[in-house]
mmCIF file of the C-alpha atoms, coordinates in Angstrom:
data_MODEL
# 
_entry.id   MODEL 
# 
loop_
_atom_site.group_PDB 
_atom_site.id 
_atom_site.type_symbol 
_atom_site.label_atom_id 
_atom_site.label_alt_id 
_atom_site.label_comp_id 
_atom_site.label_asym_id 
_atom_site.label_entity_id 
_atom_site.label_seq_id 
_atom_site.pdbx_PDB_ins_code 
_atom_site.Cartn_x 
_atom_site.Cartn_y 
_atom_site.Cartn_z 
_atom_site.occupancy 
_atom_site.B_iso_or_equiv 
_atom_site.pdbx_formal_charge 
_atom_site.auth_seq_id 
_atom_site.auth_comp_id 
_atom_site.auth_asym_id 
_atom_site.auth_atom_id 
_atom_site.pdbx_PDB_model_num 
ATOM 1  C CA . MET A 1 1  ? 29.006  15.156  -6.755  1.00 0.00 ? 1  MET A CA 1 
ATOM 2  C CA . SER A 1 2  ? 26.046  13.368  -8.336  1.00 0.00 ? 2  SER A CA 1 
ATOM 3  C CA . LYS A 1 3  ? 23.850  10.764  -6.674  1.00 0.00 ? 3  LYS A CA 1 
ATOM 4  C CA . ARG A 1 4  ? 25.409  8.095   -8.863  1.00 0.00 ? 4  ARG A CA 1 
ATOM 5  C CA . GLU A 1 5  ? 28.920  8.929   -7.637  1.00 0.00 ? 5  GLU A CA 1 
ATOM 6  C CA . LYS A 1 6  ? 27.779  8.760   -3.997  1.00 0.00 ? 6  LYS A CA 1 
ATOM 7  C CA . GLY A 1 7  ? 26.415  5.276   -4.593  1.00 0.00 ? 7  GLY A CA 1 
ATOM 8  C CA . LEU A 1 8  ? 22.795  6.312   -4.080  1.00 0.00 ? 8  LEU A CA 1 
ATOM 9  C CA . PRO A 1 9  ? 20.057  5.074   -6.389  1.00 0.00 ? 9  PRO A CA 1 
ATOM 10 C CA . ARG A 1 10 ? 18.774  7.385   -9.110  1.00 0.00 ? 10 ARG A CA 1 
ATOM 11 C CA . PHE A 1 11 ? 15.171  6.437   -8.470  1.00 0.00 ? 11 PHE A CA 1 
ATOM 12 C CA . THR A 1 12 ? 13.401  5.740   -5.186  1.00 0.00 ? 12 THR A CA 1 
ATOM 13 C CA . LEU A 1 13 ? 12.096  2.477   -6.673  1.00 0.00 ? 13 LEU A CA 1 
ATOM 14 C CA . ASN A 1 14 ? 15.541  0.930   -6.205  1.00 0.00 ? 14 ASN A CA 1 
ATOM 15 C CA . ARG A 1 15 ? 15.411  1.349   -2.416  1.00 0.00 ? 15 ARG A CA 1 
ATOM 16 C CA . LYS A 1 16 ? 13.142  -1.563  -1.611  1.00 0.00 ? 16 LYS A CA 1 
ATOM 17 C CA . GLY A 1 17 ? 15.062  -3.905  0.655   1.00 0.00 ? 17 GLY A CA 1 
ATOM 18 C CA . LYS A 1 18 ? 18.436  -2.760  -0.637  1.00 0.00 ? 18 LYS A CA 1 
ATOM 19 C CA . PHE A 1 19 ? 19.144  0.085   1.770   1.00 0.00 ? 19 PHE A CA 1 
ATOM 20 C CA . GLN A 1 20 ? 18.194  -0.731  5.347   1.00 0.00 ? 20 GLN A CA 1 
ATOM 21 C CA . TYR A 1 21 ? 16.927  1.805   7.864   1.00 0.00 ? 21 TYR A CA 1 
ATOM 22 C CA . ILE A 1 22 ? 18.610  2.054   11.259  1.00 0.00 ? 22 ILE A CA 1 
ATOM 23 C CA . ILE A 1 23 ? 16.557  3.299   14.222  1.00 0.00 ? 23 ILE A CA 1 
ATOM 24 C CA . GLU A 1 24 ? 18.418  4.535   17.295  1.00 0.00 ? 24 GLU A CA 1 
ATOM 25 C CA . GLU A 1 25 ? 16.986  5.812   20.560  1.00 0.00 ? 25 GLU A CA 1 
ATOM 26 C CA . LYS A 1 26 ? 18.778  8.780   22.106  1.00 0.00 ? 26 LYS A CA 1 
ATOM 27 C CA . GLY A 1 27 ? 16.987  9.906   25.247  1.00 0.00 ? 27 GLY A CA 1 
ATOM 28 C CA . GLU A 1 28 ? 13.739  11.538  24.186  1.00 0.00 ? 28 GLU A CA 1 
ATOM 29 C CA . LEU A 1 29 ? 14.581  11.354  20.475  1.00 0.00 ? 29 LEU A CA 1 
ATOM 30 C CA . PHE A 1 30 ? 14.538  8.624   17.846  1.00 0.00 ? 30 PHE A CA 1 
ATOM 31 C CA . LEU A 1 31 ? 17.019  8.812   14.987  1.00 0.00 ? 31 LEU A CA 1 
ATOM 32 C CA . ILE A 1 32 ? 16.127  7.072   11.733  1.00 0.00 ? 32 ILE A CA 1 
ATOM 33 C CA . LYS A 1 33 ? 19.159  6.700   9.467   1.00 0.00 ? 33 LYS A CA 1 
ATOM 34 C CA . GLN A 1 34 ? 19.511  5.556   5.894   1.00 0.00 ? 34 GLN A CA 1 
ATOM 35 C CA . ASN A 1 35 ? 22.812  6.078   4.097   1.00 0.00 ? 35 ASN A CA 1 
ATOM 36 C CA . GLU A 1 36 ? 23.703  9.724   4.801   1.00 0.00 ? 36 GLU A CA 1 
ATOM 37 C CA . ASN A 1 37 ? 20.144  10.790  5.630   1.00 0.00 ? 37 ASN A CA 1 
ATOM 38 C CA . VAL A 1 38 ? 19.018  11.226  9.244   1.00 0.00 ? 38 VAL A CA 1 
ATOM 39 C CA . VAL A 1 39 ? 15.495  11.986  10.500  1.00 0.00 ? 39 VAL A CA 1 
ATOM 40 C CA . VAL A 1 40 ? 14.983  13.034  14.131  1.00 0.00 ? 40 VAL A CA 1 
ATOM 41 C CA . ILE A 1 41 ? 11.606  12.276  15.719  1.00 0.00 ? 41 ILE A CA 1 
ATOM 42 C CA . PRO A 1 42 ? 10.580  13.191  19.292  1.00 0.00 ? 42 PRO A CA 1 
ATOM 43 C CA . ALA A 1 43 ? 9.587   10.091  21.286  1.00 0.00 ? 43 ALA A CA 1 
ATOM 44 C CA . LYS A 1 44 ? 6.149   11.510  22.122  1.00 0.00 ? 44 LYS A CA 1 
ATOM 45 C CA . ASP A 1 45 ? 5.322   11.785  18.384  1.00 0.00 ? 45 ASP A CA 1 
ATOM 46 C CA . LEU A 1 46 ? 6.488   8.279   17.471  1.00 0.00 ? 46 LEU A CA 1 
ATOM 47 C CA . LYS A 1 47 ? 3.241   6.582   18.569  1.00 0.00 ? 47 LYS A CA 1 
ATOM 48 C CA . TRP A 1 48 ? 1.202   9.000   16.447  1.00 0.00 ? 48 TRP A CA 1 
ATOM 49 C CA . LEU A 1 49 ? 3.460   8.395   13.422  1.00 0.00 ? 49 LEU A CA 1 
ATOM 50 C CA . ILE A 1 50 ? 3.137   4.620   13.746  1.00 0.00 ? 50 ILE A CA 1 
ATOM 51 C CA . GLU A 1 51 ? -0.668  4.899   13.932  1.00 0.00 ? 51 GLU A CA 1 
ATOM 52 C CA . LYS A 1 52 ? -0.690  7.213   10.908  1.00 0.00 ? 52 LYS A CA 1 
ATOM 53 C CA . PHE A 1 53 ? 1.456   4.875   8.793   1.00 0.00 ? 53 PHE A CA 1 
ATOM 54 C CA . ALA A 1 54 ? -0.606  1.868   9.906   1.00 0.00 ? 54 ALA A CA 1 
ATOM 55 C CA . ALA A 1 55 ? -3.794  3.665   8.815   1.00 0.00 ? 55 ALA A CA 1 
ATOM 56 C CA . ILE A 1 56 ? -2.258  4.515   5.434   1.00 0.00 ? 56 ILE A CA 1 
ATOM 57 C CA . LEU A 1 57 ? -1.151  0.916   4.863   1.00 0.00 ? 57 LEU A CA 1 
ATOM 58 C CA . GLU A 1 58 ? -4.554  -0.420  5.933   1.00 0.00 ? 58 GLU A CA 1 
ATOM 59 C CA . ARG A 1 59 ? -6.313  1.943   3.499   1.00 0.00 ? 59 ARG A CA 1 
ATOM 60 C CA . GLN A 1 60 ? -4.032  0.814   0.655   1.00 0.00 ? 60 GLN A CA 1 
ATOM 61 C CA . GLU A 1 61 ? -4.853  -2.819  1.447   1.00 0.00 ? 61 GLU A CA 1 
ATOM 62 C CA . GLN A 1 62 ? -8.600  -2.015  1.466   1.00 0.00 ? 62 GLN A CA 1 
ATOM 63 C CA . LYS A 1 63 ? -8.292  -0.311  -1.929  1.00 0.00 ? 63 LYS A CA 1 
ATOM 64 C CA . ARG A 1 64 ? -6.394  -3.299  -3.312  1.00 0.00 ? 64 ARG A CA 1 
ATOM 65 C CA . THR A 1 65 ? -8.970  -5.839  -2.088  1.00 0.00 ? 65 THR A CA 1 
ATOM 66 C CA . ALA A 1 66 ? -11.919 -3.695  -3.225  1.00 0.00 ? 66 ALA A CA 1 
ATOM 67 C CA . SER A 1 67 ? -10.384 -3.339  -6.672  1.00 0.00 ? 67 SER A CA 1 
ATOM 68 C CA . HIS A 1 68 ? -9.714  -7.065  -6.794  1.00 0.00 ? 68 HIS A CA 1 
ATOM 69 C CA . GLU A 1 69 ? -13.322 -7.874  -5.823  1.00 0.00 ? 69 GLU A CA 1 
ATOM 70 C CA . ARG A 1 70 ? -14.710 -5.467  -8.437  1.00 0.00 ? 70 ARG A CA 1 
ATOM 71 C CA . HIS A 1 71 ? -12.506 -6.935  -11.126 1.00 0.00 ? 71 HIS A CA 1 
ATOM 72 C CA . PHE A 1 72 ? -13.443 -10.553 -10.436 1.00 0.00 ? 72 PHE A CA 1 
ATOM 73 C CA . LYS A 1 73 ? -17.130 -10.210 -9.502  1.00 0.00 ? 73 LYS A CA 1 
ATOM 74 C CA . LEU A 1 74 ? -19.620 -12.513 -11.172 1.00 0.00 ? 74 LEU A CA 1 
ATOM 75 C CA . TYR A 1 75 ? -21.604 -11.285 -14.145 1.00 0.00 ? 75 TYR A CA 1 
ATOM 76 C CA . GLU A 1 76 ? -25.122 -10.228 -13.242 1.00 0.00 ? 76 GLU A CA 1 
ATOM 77 C CA . PRO A 1 77 ? -27.492 -9.403  -16.112 1.00 0.00 ? 77 PRO A CA 1 
ATOM 78 C CA . GLN A 1 78 ? -29.008 -5.936  -15.917 1.00 0.00 ? 78 GLN A CA 1 
ATOM 79 C CA . SER A 1 79 ? -31.827 -5.790  -18.437 1.00 0.00 ? 79 SER A CA 1 
ATOM 80 C CA . ALA A 1 80 ? -35.030 -7.840  -18.351 1.00 0.00 ? 80 ALA A CA 1 
ATOM 81 C CA . ARG A 1 81 ? -34.026 -9.635  -21.563 1.00 0.00 ? 81 ARG A CA 1 
ATOM 82 C CA . GLN A 1 82 ? -30.637 -10.598 -20.122 1.00 0.00 ? 82 GLN A CA 1 
ATOM 83 C CA . GLN A 1 83 ? -32.279 -11.872 -16.926 1.00 0.00 ? 83 GLN A CA 1 
ATOM 84 C CA . ARG A 1 84 ? -34.787 -13.900 -18.956 1.00 0.00 ? 84 ARG A CA 1 
ATOM 85 C CA . ASP A 1 85 ? -32.001 -15.423 -21.078 1.00 0.00 ? 85 ASP A CA 1 
ATOM 86 C CA . LYS A 1 86 ? -30.063 -16.349 -17.934 1.00 0.00 ? 86 LYS A CA 1 
ATOM 87 C CA . LYS A 1 87 ? -33.119 -18.076 -16.428 1.00 0.00 ? 87 LYS A CA 1 
ATOM 88 C CA . GLN A 1 88 ? -33.719 -19.988 -19.680 1.00 0.00 ? 88 GLN A CA 1 
ATOM 89 C CA . LYS A 1 89 ? -30.127 -21.198 -19.778 1.00 0.00 ? 89 LYS A CA 1 
ATOM 90 C CA . SER A 1 90 ? -30.201 -22.321 -16.149 1.00 0.00 ? 90 SER A CA 1 
ATOM 91 C CA . GLY A 1 91 ? -33.505 -24.186 -16.685 1.00 0.00 ? 91 GLY A CA 1 
ATOM 92 C CA . GLU A 1 92 ? -35.632 -22.106 -14.317 1.00 0.00 ? 92 GLU A CA 1 
ATOM 93 C CA . MET A 1 93 ? -37.884 -20.994 -17.162 1.00 0.00 ? 93 MET A CA 1 
ATOM 94 C CA . LYS A 1 94 ? -38.984 -22.821 -20.296 1.00 0.00 ? 94 LYS A CA 1 
# 
């Protein structure tokens, strides 16, 4: 039986918000369920996993903001001629 017949998406891109995760606590274990998939995580490892995912998400956000800042930074002339032209246009030098 193919993924399409089971009602599962062909690509993982389709999962965003459409298929919810269910987290259940069973004693010392946490069960994370989505459709027919189940992941079992020991309770002692859950804190470490949350910290790891938080660090990954924070790093992605830093990359996004750094890229955004690089893309939209103001033009700064590099050569002496460019600096001189900039000063002449601003009126600092005649």
